C-alpha positions as CSV (number, residue, x, y, z in Angstrom):
1,M,-36.0,24.0,-40.9
2,S,-35.7,27.7,-41.5
3,D,-35.3,28.3,-37.8
4,D,-32.3,26.0,-37.7
5,N,-30.8,27.8,-40.7
6,A,-31.4,31.2,-39.1
7,V,-29.7,30.1,-35.9
8,E,-26.7,28.9,-37.9
9,I,-26.5,32.1,-39.9
10,A,-26.7,34.2,-36.7
11,E,-24.0,32.0,-35.1
12,A,-21.7,32.4,-38.1
13,A,-22.2,36.1,-38.1
14,R,-21.5,36.3,-34.4
15,R,-18.3,34.3,-34.8
16,A,-17.2,36.4,-37.7
17,R,-17.7,39.6,-35.8
18,F,-16.4,38.7,-32.4
19,G,-14.1,35.8,-33.2
20,K,-13.1,33.8,-30.1
21,L,-12.5,34.8,-26.5
22,P,-9.0,35.9,-25.5
23,E,-6.8,33.4,-23.7
24,R,-7.3,33.2,-20.0
25,V,-4.9,35.1,-17.8
26,R,-3.6,33.2,-14.8
27,S,-3.8,35.0,-11.4
28,E,0.0,34.4,-11.0
29,D,0.5,36.6,-14.1
30,M,-1.6,39.4,-12.7
31,T,0.1,39.8,-9.3
32,E,3.6,40.6,-8.3
33,M,5.1,40.0,-4.9
34,R,7.5,42.6,-3.5
35,Q,8.5,43.7,-0.1
36,A,6.6,46.7,1.2
37,S,9.8,48.5,2.3
38,P,13.2,47.2,1.5
39,H,15.6,46.7,4.5
40,G,17.5,49.8,5.3
41,A,15.0,52.2,3.7
42,I,15.2,55.8,5.0
43,G,12.1,56.8,6.8
44,A,10.9,53.3,7.5
45,A,11.4,53.7,11.3
46,Y,8.5,54.7,13.4
47,S,8.8,58.1,15.0
48,P,6.2,58.7,17.8
49,E,7.0,62.5,17.9
50,G,6.2,63.0,14.3
51,A,3.3,60.5,14.0
52,W,0.7,63.2,14.4
53,Q,1.6,64.7,11.1
54,Y,0.3,61.8,9.2
55,F,-3.2,61.6,10.6
56,S,-6.1,63.9,9.8
57,C,-8.5,64.8,12.6
58,L,-11.6,67.0,12.0
59,A,-11.5,68.3,15.6
60,L,-7.9,69.5,15.1
61,D,-8.7,71.0,11.7
62,L,-11.5,73.0,13.2
63,G,-9.4,74.1,16.1
64,L,-11.5,72.4,18.7
């Protein structure tokens, strides 16, 4: 009987300390859908002449 009483006391202490779990957050509330680049954004067009500036290459960095 004392084991049951100890379990109930421990459970009551745990509930008093931690309360209840927070409400669940839906995945729809955690994500937001937006376009990656709005239509007509400046710089959104691909430029093959300037594309090399955006990539890193160890061989180029070392001058090989």
